LUMBA-487615 format. One record per residue (C-alpha): z, x, y; residue in one letter. Coordinates in nm, 2 decimals. Example, Ala and Ser with C-alpha at 12.3 -4.5 7.8 and 13.67 -1.06 7.14 Angstrom:
BEGIN
<atom <0.78,1.23,-0.45>,"A">,
<atom <0.71,1.37,-0.11>,"S">,
***
This chain:
BEGIN
<atom <-0.01,0.02,0.00>,"X">,
<atom <-0.09,0.14,0.34>,"X">,
<atom <0.21,0.22,0.60>,"X">,
<atom <0.39,-0.06,0.78>,"X">,
<atom <0.22,0.09,1.11>,"X">,
<atom <-0.13,0.04,0.94>,"X">,
<atom <-0.09,-0.28,0.85>,"X">,
<atom <-0.23,-0.62,1.01>,"X">,
<atom <-0.01,-0.86,1.15>,"X">,
<atom <-0.11,-1.09,0.87>,"X">,
<atom <0.02,-0.84,0.62>,"X">,
<atom <0.34,-0.76,0.83>,"X">,
<atom <0.39,-1.13,0.83>,"X">,
<atom <0.38,-1.16,0.43>,"X">,
<atom <0.57,-0.87,0.34>,"X">,
<atom <0.88,-1.02,0.62>,"X">,
<atom <0.84,-1.37,0.45>,"X">,
<atom <0.89,-1.16,0.09>,"X">,
<atom <1.16,-0.92,0.21>,"X">,
<atom <1.35,-1.19,0.42>,"X">,
<atom <1.36,-1.42,0.06>,"X">,
<atom <1.55,-1.10,-0.08>,"X">,
<atom <1.77,-1.06,0.21>,"X">,
<atom <1.87,-1.42,0.18>,"X">,
<atom <1.92,-1.34,-0.22>,"X">,
<atom <2.16,-1.07,-0.16>,"X">,
<atom <2.39,-1.28,0.13>,"X">,
<atom <2.41,-1.52,-0.14>,"X">,
<atom <2.55,-1.23,-0.38>,"X">,
<atom <2.89,-1.23,-0.18>,"X">,
<atom <2.90,-0.86,-0.24>,"X">,
<atom <3.20,-0.67,-0.08>,"X">,
<atom <3.07,-0.30,-0.10>,"X">,
<atom <3.21,-0.05,0.12>,"X">,
<atom <3.02,0.32,0.20>,"X">,
<atom <3.19,0.33,0.55>,"X">,
<atom <3.35,0.68,0.51>,"X">,
<atom <3.33,0.99,0.31>,"X">,
<atom <3.62,0.92,0.06>,"X">,
<atom <3.62,1.11,-0.25>,"X">,
<atom <3.62,0.82,-0.55>,"X">,
<atom <3.87,0.75,-0.79>,"X">,
<atom <3.72,0.97,-1.08>,"X">,
<atom <3.70,1.27,-0.80>,"X">,
<atom <4.11,1.23,-0.76>,"X">,
<atom <4.18,1.22,-1.12>,"X">,
<atom <4.04,1.59,-1.09>,"X">,
<atom <4.34,1.63,-0.94>,"X">,
<atom <4.58,1.41,-1.09>,"X">,
<atom <4.77,1.78,-1.25>,"X">,
<atom <4.83,1.90,-0.95>,"X">,
<atom <5.13,1.62,-0.93>,"X">,
<atom <5.33,1.77,-1.23>,"X">,
<atom <5.29,2.18,-1.13>,"X">,
<atom <5.63,2.16,-0.95>,"X">,
<atom <5.87,1.92,-1.19>,"X">,
<atom <6.25,1.91,-1.19>,"X">,
<atom <6.29,2.22,-1.39>,"X">,
<atom <6.05,2.45,-1.18>,"X">,
<atom <6.01,2.78,-1.02>,"X">,
<atom <6.06,2.66,-0.65>,"X">,
<atom <6.03,3.05,-0.54>,"X">,
<atom <5.71,3.18,-0.34>,"X">,
<atom <5.67,3.56,-0.47>,"X">,
<atom <5.83,3.67,-0.21>,"X">,
<atom <6.13,3.48,-0.24>,"X">,
<atom <6.16,3.24,-0.04>,"X">,
<atom <6.28,2.90,-0.17>,"X">,
<atom <6.03,2.64,-0.08>,"X">,
<atom <6.26,2.37,-0.04>,"X">,
<atom <6.41,2.48,0.25>,"X">,
<atom <6.37,2.55,0.62>,"X">,
<atom <6.14,2.83,0.75>,"X">,
<atom <5.83,3.02,0.70>,"X">,
<atom <5.58,2.91,1.00>,"X">,
<atom <5.29,3.05,0.87>,"X">,
<atom <5.27,2.98,0.52>,"X">,
<atom <5.39,3.13,0.21>,"X">,
<atom <5.17,3.41,0.06>,"X">,
<atom <5.04,3.24,-0.19>,"X">,
<atom <4.91,2.99,-0.01>,"X">,
<atom <4.74,3.21,0.27>,"X">,
<atom <4.54,3.36,-0.06>,"X">,
<atom <4.43,3.04,-0.15>,"X">,
<atom <4.30,2.91,0.21>,"X">,
<atom <4.14,3.25,0.27>,"X">,
<atom <3.92,3.21,0.02>,"X">,
<atom <3.86,2.87,0.13>,"X">,
<atom <3.80,2.99,0.49>,"X">,
<atom <3.61,3.32,0.39>,"X">,
<atom <3.92,3.53,0.53>,"X">,
<atom <4.20,3.75,0.47>,"X">,
<atom <4.54,3.64,0.45>,"X">,
<atom <4.67,3.80,0.72>,"X">,
<atom <4.44,3.58,0.93>,"X">,
<atom <4.56,3.27,0.81>,"X">,
<atom <4.82,3.04,0.92>,"X">,
<atom <4.85,2.79,0.70>,"X">,
<atom <4.94,2.42,0.84>,"X">,
<atom <5.01,2.07,0.75>,"X">,
<atom <4.81,1.83,0.54>,"X">,
<atom <4.48,1.77,0.79>,"X">,
<atom <4.26,2.00,0.94>,"X">,
<atom <4.17,1.71,1.23>,"X">,
<atom <4.56,1.78,1.35>,"X">,
<atom <4.46,2.13,1.37>,"X">,
<atom <4.14,2.07,1.58>,"X">,
<atom <4.33,1.80,1.78>,"X">,
<atom <4.66,2.10,1.86>,"X">,
<atom <4.42,2.34,1.91>,"X">,
<atom <4.27,2.16,2.20>,"X">,
<atom <4.58,2.07,2.37>,"X">,
<atom <4.71,2.41,2.36>,"X">,
<atom <4.40,2.50,2.52>,"X">,
<atom <4.46,2.26,2.82>,"X">,
<atom <4.82,2.29,2.88>,"X">,
<atom <4.79,2.69,2.83>,"X">,
<atom <4.49,2.83,2.84>,"X">,
<atom <4.36,3.04,2.62>,"X">,
<atom <4.46,3.43,2.57>,"X">,
<atom <4.57,3.43,2.96>,"X">,
<atom <4.32,3.21,3.07>,"X">,
<atom <4.40,2.94,3.35>,"X">,
<atom <4.52,2.64,3.15>,"X">,
<atom <4.21,2.39,3.09>,"X">,
<atom <4.39,2.11,3.18>,"X">,
<atom <4.45,2.23,3.58>,"X">,
<atom <4.06,2.22,3.57>,"X">,
<atom <3.87,1.98,3.78>,"X">,
<atom <3.66,1.89,3.45>,"X">,
<atom <3.61,2.04,3.13>,"X">,
<atom <3.31,2.02,2.92>,"X">,
<atom <3.22,2.06,2.49>,"X">,
<atom <2.91,2.07,2.32>,"X">,
<atom <2.87,1.84,2.03>,"X">,
<atom <2.55,1.91,1.81>,"X">,
<atom <2.44,1.56,1.70>,"X">,
<atom <2.41,1.39,1.50>,"X">,
<atom <2.76,1.47,1.44>,"X">,
<atom <3.11,1.38,1.30>,"X">,
<atom <3.22,1.10,1.50>,"X">,
<atom <3.63,1.21,1.49>,"X">,
<atom <3.53,1.55,1.67>,"X">,
<atom <3.40,1.35,1.94>,"X">,
<atom <3.70,1.09,1.90>,"X">,
<atom <3.95,1.44,1.97>,"X">,
<atom <3.70,1.50,2.31>,"X">,
<atom <3.72,1.12,2.47>,"X">,
<atom <4.04,1.12,2.41>,"X">,
<atom <4.21,1.40,2.58>,"X">,
<atom <3.92,1.33,2.86>,"X">,
<atom <3.69,1.62,2.80>,"X">,
<atom <3.34,1.56,2.87>,"X">,
<atom <3.10,1.58,2.60>,"X">,
<atom <2.73,1.69,2.63>,"X">,
<atom <2.48,1.65,2.33>,"X">,
<atom <2.31,1.88,2.19>,"X">,
<atom <2.01,1.84,1.87>,"X">,
<atom <2.03,1.95,1.56>,"X">,
<atom <1.75,2.09,1.37>,"X">,
<atom <1.75,2.21,1.00>,"X">,
<atom <1.87,2.55,1.09>,"X">,
<atom <2.17,2.40,1.32>,"X">,
<atom <2.20,2.36,1.73>,"X">,
<atom <1.91,2.42,1.91>,"X">,
<atom <2.04,2.75,2.03>,"X">,
<atom <1.76,2.76,2.30>,"X">,
<atom <1.95,2.45,2.46>,"X">,
<atom <2.32,2.59,2.39>,"X">,
<atom <2.24,2.96,2.52>,"X">,
<atom <2.07,2.78,2.86>,"X">,
<atom <2.37,2.55,2.87>,"X">,
<atom <2.66,2.80,2.82>,"X">,
<atom <2.50,3.03,3.04>,"X">,
<atom <2.49,2.84,3.35>,"X">,
<atom <2.82,2.61,3.34>,"X">,
<atom <3.16,2.75,3.35>,"X">,
<atom <3.33,2.40,3.26>,"X">,
<atom <3.13,2.42,2.91>,"X">,
<atom <3.48,2.55,2.70>,"X">,
<atom <3.31,2.56,2.36>,"X">,
<atom <3.12,2.36,2.08>,"X">,
<atom <3.18,2.17,1.75>,"X">,
<atom <3.05,2.34,1.47>,"X">,
<atom <3.04,2.18,1.11>,"X">,
<atom <2.82,2.48,0.96>,"X">,
<atom <2.82,2.40,0.60>,"X">,
<atom <2.68,2.10,0.43>,"X">,
<atom <2.72,1.95,0.81>,"X">,
<atom <2.81,1.58,0.86>,"X">,
<atom <2.61,1.40,0.87>,"X">,
<atom <2.25,1.63,0.82>,"X">,
<atom <2.41,1.83,0.51>,"X">,
<atom <2.22,2.11,0.66>,"X">,
<atom <2.39,2.48,0.68>,"X">,
<atom <2.37,2.71,1.00>,"X">,
<atom <2.09,2.99,0.94>,"X">,
<atom <2.18,3.32,0.96>,"X">,
<atom <2.03,3.36,1.29>,"X">,
<atom <2.20,3.07,1.45>,"X">,
<atom <2.53,3.18,1.36>,"X">,
<atom <2.46,3.56,1.54>,"X">,
<atom <2.34,3.37,1.82>,"X">,
<atom <2.67,3.16,1.86>,"X">,
<atom <2.87,3.45,1.82>,"X">,
<atom <2.67,3.67,2.06>,"X">,
<atom <2.55,3.46,2.36>,"X">,
<atom <2.63,3.49,2.73>,"X">,
<atom <2.89,3.22,2.84>,"X">,
<atom <3.01,3.16,3.18>,"X">,
<atom <3.33,3.08,3.07>,"X">,
<atom <3.49,3.40,2.94>,"X">,
<atom <3.75,3.18,2.73>,"X">,
<atom <3.44,3.00,2.56>,"X">,
<atom <3.55,2.86,2.20>,"X">,
<atom <3.35,2.82,1.90>,"X">,
<atom <3.59,2.50,1.68>,"X">,
<atom <3.44,2.59,1.33>,"X">,
<atom <3.48,2.32,1.09>,"X">,
<atom <3.42,2.46,0.74>,"X">,
<atom <3.47,2.11,0.53>,"X">,
<atom <3.28,2.11,0.30>,"X">,
<atom <3.29,2.53,0.19>,"X">,
<atom <3.33,2.50,-0.14>,"X">,
<atom <3.18,2.14,-0.23>,"X">,
<atom <2.81,2.23,-0.38>,"X">,
<atom <2.67,1.96,-0.61>,"X">,
<atom <2.53,2.25,-0.82>,"X">,
<atom <2.80,2.51,-1.05>,"X">,
<atom <2.43,2.74,-1.00>,"X">,
<atom <2.46,2.97,-0.71>,"X">,
<atom <2.07,2.96,-0.66>,"X">,
<atom <2.12,2.59,-0.59>,"X">,
<atom <2.40,2.68,-0.36>,"X">,
<atom <2.37,2.72,0.05>,"X">,
<atom <2.59,3.01,0.22>,"X">,
<atom <2.69,3.06,0.55>,"X">,
<atom <2.72,3.38,0.74>,"X">,
<atom <3.09,3.44,0.87>,"X">,
<atom <3.15,3.33,1.20>,"X">,
<atom <3.42,3.61,1.24>,"X">,
<atom <3.20,3.89,1.14>,"X">,
<atom <2.92,3.81,1.33>,"X">,
<atom <3.15,3.76,1.65>,"X">,
<atom <3.35,4.11,1.59>,"X">,
<atom <3.00,4.24,1.57>,"X">,
<atom <2.90,4.08,1.93>,"X">,
<atom <3.21,4.22,2.08>,"X">,
<atom <3.34,3.85,2.09>,"X">,
<atom <3.61,3.89,1.83>,"X">,
<atom <3.83,3.60,1.98>,"X">,
<atom <3.54,3.33,2.01>,"X">,
<atom <3.60,3.12,1.73>,"X">,
<atom <3.91,2.94,1.57>,"X">,
<atom <3.80,2.83,1.17>,"X">,
<atom <3.93,2.50,1.03>,"X">,
<atom <3.96,2.38,0.70>,"X">,
<atom <4.14,2.17,0.43>,"X">,
<atom <4.18,2.07,0.11>,"X">,
<atom <4.14,1.73,0.17>,"X">,
<atom <3.84,1.70,-0.03>,"X">,
<atom <3.90,1.90,-0.29>,"X">,
<atom <4.28,1.79,-0.40>,"X">,
<atom <4.41,1.46,-0.25>,"X">,
<atom <4.27,1.36,0.13>,"X">,
<atom <4.64,1.28,0.29>,"X">,
<atom <4.84,1.49,0.08>,"X">,
<atom <4.63,1.86,0.06>,"X">,
<atom <4.66,2.16,0.26>,"X">,
<atom <4.52,2.27,0.61>,"X">,
<atom <4.48,2.61,0.75>,"X">,
<atom <4.29,2.77,1.07>,"X">,
<atom <4.19,3.14,1.05>,"X">,
<atom <4.15,3.35,1.37>,"X">,
<atom <4.13,3.64,1.50>,"X">,
<atom <4.49,3.87,1.52>,"X">,
<atom <4.49,3.81,1.90>,"X">,
<atom <4.42,3.46,1.87>,"X">,
<atom <4.68,3.38,1.52>,"X">,
<atom <4.95,3.58,1.77>,"X">,
<atom <4.88,3.31,2.04>,"X">,
<atom <4.90,2.99,1.78>,"X">,
<atom <5.19,3.13,1.64>,"X">,
<atom <5.36,3.21,2.00>,"X">,
<atom <5.31,2.79,2.03>,"X">,
<atom <5.35,2.66,1.73>,"X">,
<atom <5.75,2.84,1.74>,"X">,
<atom <5.81,2.57,1.98>,"X">,
<atom <5.67,2.27,1.72>,"X">,
<atom <5.77,2.35,1.41>,"X">,
<atom <6.02,2.52,1.17>,"X">,
<atom <5.75,2.53,0.91>,"X">,
<atom <5.55,2.31,0.71>,"X">,
<atom <5.55,2.17,0.36>,"X">,
<atom <5.57,2.45,0.16>,"X">,
<atom <5.62,2.27,-0.18>,"X">,
<atom <5.29,2.16,-0.13>,"X">,
<atom <5.12,2.48,-0.06>,"X">,
<atom <5.32,2.60,-0.35>,"X">,
<atom <5.19,2.34,-0.64>,"X">,
<atom <4.80,2.37,-0.47>,"X">,
<atom <4.82,2.75,-0.48>,"X">,
<atom <4.93,2.75,-0.83>,"X">,
<atom <4.74,2.47,-0.93>,"X">,
<atom <4.44,2.66,-0.78>,"X">,
<atom <4.52,2.99,-0.88>,"X">,
<atom <4.57,3.11,-0.54>,"X">,
<atom <4.17,3.04,-0.48>,"X">,
<atom <4.05,3.18,-0.81>,"X">,
<atom <4.00,2.84,-0.96>,"X">,
<atom <3.84,2.68,-0.70>,"X">,
<atom <3.48,2.72,-0.83>,"X">,
<atom <3.55,2.57,-1.14>,"X">,
<atom <3.77,2.25,-1.00>,"X">,
<atom <3.45,2.23,-0.73>,"X">,
<atom <3.20,2.22,-0.99>,"X">,
<atom <3.37,1.93,-1.15>,"X">,
<atom <3.34,1.72,-0.82>,"X">,
<atom <3.02,1.85,-0.81>,"X">,
<atom <2.89,1.69,-1.14>,"X">,
<atom <3.02,1.35,-0.97>,"X">,
<atom <2.91,1.35,-0.66>,"X">,
<atom <2.48,1.51,-0.82>,"X">,
<atom <2.43,1.22,-0.93>,"X">,
<atom <2.47,0.95,-0.66>,"X">,
<atom <2.34,1.16,-0.40>,"X">,
<atom <2.03,1.20,-0.65>,"X">,
<atom <2.01,0.77,-0.67>,"X">,
<atom <2.08,0.76,-0.30>,"X">,
<atom <1.77,0.99,-0.21>,"X">,
<atom <1.55,0.86,-0.52>,"X">,
<atom <1.60,0.45,-0.39>,"X">,
<atom <1.49,0.55,-0.03>,"X">,
<atom <1.15,0.70,-0.14>,"X">,
<atom <1.06,0.45,-0.39>,"X">,
<atom <1.18,0.18,-0.14>,"X">,
<atom <1.09,0.34,0.21>,"X">,
<atom <0.88,0.62,0.13>,"X">,
<atom <0.53,0.41,0.17>,"X">,
<atom <0.65,0.21,0.44>,"X">,
<atom <0.64,0.50,0.67>,"X">,
<atom <0.92,0.36,0.82>,"X">,
<atom <1.22,0.64,0.80>,"X">,
<atom <1.31,1.01,0.72>,"X">,
<atom <1.65,1.08,0.58>,"X">,
<atom <1.81,1.44,0.45>,"X">,
<atom <1.82,1.56,0.07>,"X">,
<atom <2.17,1.75,0.10>,"X">,
<atom <2.28,2.04,-0.15>,"X">,
<atom <2.62,2.00,-0.11>,"X">,
<atom <2.89,1.80,0.15>,"X">,
<atom <2.93,1.43,0.15>,"X">,
<atom <2.68,1.26,0.37>,"X">,
<atom <2.25,1.16,0.36>,"X">,
<atom <2.16,1.15,0.74>,"X">,
<atom <1.94,0.88,0.78>,"X">,
<atom <1.65,0.82,1.06>,"X">,
<atom <1.54,0.48,1.10>,"X">,
<atom <1.26,0.33,1.33>,"X">,
<atom <1.41,0.35,1.70>,"X">,
<atom <1.60,0.08,1.84>,"X">,
<atom <1.71,-0.06,1.52>,"X">,
<atom <1.99,0.13,1.37>,"X">,
<atom <2.22,-0.14,1.50>,"X">,
<atom <2.06,-0.42,1.35>,"X">,
<atom <2.06,-0.25,1.02>,"X">,
<atom <2.41,-0.19,1.01>,"X">,
<atom <2.47,-0.57,1.10>,"X">,
<atom <2.20,-0.73,0.88>,"X">,
<atom <2.39,-0.47,0.59>,"X">,
<atom <2.73,-0.61,0.69>,"X">,
<atom <2.61,-1.01,0.64>,"X">,
<atom <2.49,-0.88,0.30>,"X">,
<atom <2.85,-0.76,0.21>,"X">,
<atom <2.78,-0.39,0.23>,"X">,
<atom <2.95,-0.21,0.49>,"X">,
<atom <2.84,0.15,0.63>,"X">,
<atom <2.91,0.37,0.93>,"X">,
<atom <2.88,0.20,1.26>,"X">,
<atom <2.55,0.28,1.42>,"X">,
<atom <2.58,0.55,1.70>,"X">,
<atom <2.93,0.70,1.52>,"X">,
<atom <2.69,1.02,1.50>,"X">,
<atom <2.66,1.09,1.88>,"X">,
<atom <2.94,1.09,2.17>,"X">,
<atom <3.12,0.77,2.30>,"X">,
<atom <2.92,0.61,2.00>,"X">,
<atom <2.57,0.62,2.20>,"X">,
<atom <2.30,0.68,2.01>,"X">,
<atom <2.01,0.66,2.27>,"X">,
<atom <1.73,0.62,2.03>,"X">,
<atom <1.97,0.37,1.78>,"X">,
<atom <1.81,0.50,1.51>,"X">,
<atom <2.09,0.71,1.31>,"X">,
<atom <2.29,0.60,1.02>,"X">,
<atom <2.52,0.83,0.80>,"X">,
<atom <2.50,0.74,0.44>,"X">,
<atom <2.84,0.82,0.23>,"X">,
<atom <2.76,0.76,-0.12>,"X">,
<atom <3.09,0.93,-0.25>,"X">,
<atom <3.34,0.64,-0.30>,"X">,
<atom <3.15,0.36,-0.48>,"X">,
<atom <3.05,0.38,-0.87>,"X">,
<atom <2.69,0.46,-0.96>,"X">,
<atom <2.62,0.08,-1.03>,"X">,
<atom <2.78,-0.02,-0.67>,"X">,
<atom <2.60,0.27,-0.49>,"X">,
<atom <2.27,0.11,-0.65>,"X">,
<atom <2.36,-0.22,-0.53>,"X">,
<atom <2.44,-0.10,-0.19>,"X">,
<atom <2.13,0.09,-0.15>,"X">,
<atom <1.92,-0.20,-0.26>,"X">,
<atom <2.08,-0.39,0.01>,"X">,
<atom <2.02,-0.10,0.28>,"X">,
<atom <1.68,-0.03,0.20>,"X">,
<atom <1.59,-0.41,0.19>,"X">,
<atom <1.78,-0.44,0.57>,"X">,
<atom <1.59,-0.16,0.65>,"X">,
<atom <1.27,-0.33,0.61>,"X">,
<atom <1.38,-0.61,0.79>,"X">,
<atom <1.48,-0.47,1.06>,"X">,
<atom <1.15,-0.28,1.07>,"X">,
<atom <0.92,-0.59,1.05>,"X">,
<atom <1.13,-0.76,1.28>,"X">,
<atom <1.08,-0.48,1.54>,"X">,
<atom <0.72,-0.45,1.47>,"X">,
<atom <0.60,-0.79,1.50>,"X">,
<atom <0.75,-0.85,1.80>,"X">,
<atom <0.54,-0.57,2.00>,"X">,
***
């Protein structure tokens, strides 16, 4: 069949009638499916059930350096947990601060510290007339929420298959000292699933910035979240710490990560890795905020994951559960929408999302149609600052939570909604 754009009005009207009838059948089913957020499935959570047995009532609760993990103390994490999180963040244990259960909290805290106290002696950002932040788009909605909540002006910069559009990034940061940083999800990015090219990482590290206290918030949330256990089928990202050191900007970055999508979201371990100067500054401010985080959780994670040596085997089990879901999503998109020529999408090798681009002006309509048919998607516009996708075209697909049978049903609904919205638009033109 010809692409939608090549069909006559009569052919489009006939197709609309067919798709509308199909959609009405779906609405009548009364489905209740949710693909709104990238939550691990129950089967993925079951993989970490043995974690709960690591510290029984007869366990040794002492860290290797003799600290009783049931008691107060240890601001920056026990040695075992530092080694685990260093493996996850591709860094050295001495550069790691182990925190609570959420990397988002760590990022929020870091932003607030800079607003209150500045960065390594710079003027506190909160005293400035304006603070701006670069936001690669489509991007992670919770990053944007942090900036919006703190009154930081967000500037969208486009993403391509290599990462942020660096010509634009370099131009902006060189011209405007109010631009204090950039969000980065460098590996299996949310939502596109792309991994930053080495050259992009080097340019981020070396670029000339009008703000001497410019910071890269390096949210490596999907550092080990491959679909395949074969290294040849995995993405790798250049270490931002090495790139910044080589460029003469050793304090430019903060790395963030957690075990949220490795063990239990909400009950995992988070960490930040940074240069020695940044680590010292963070600890100085943390000293007024906390006596220490949950060392029992640090201890059981370190033992369960063998201080990082068990990460690859554990994540291979996650990959076995995730790969069929992403294969199904991309296959159904191709089967239902490929010939119509009305959409494009990413096909990542890891992470949690597929980024979908529908016809301009239809994303909100597609999401609303899906909701009425019983399938909840991430809100249209969520992948842009302030929830405003100017093209109204991007939708984040999150395949992880539903079982395969439900995911198949949800994709049936979604692709039908895309066709319906596209046909309505074409016939209205």
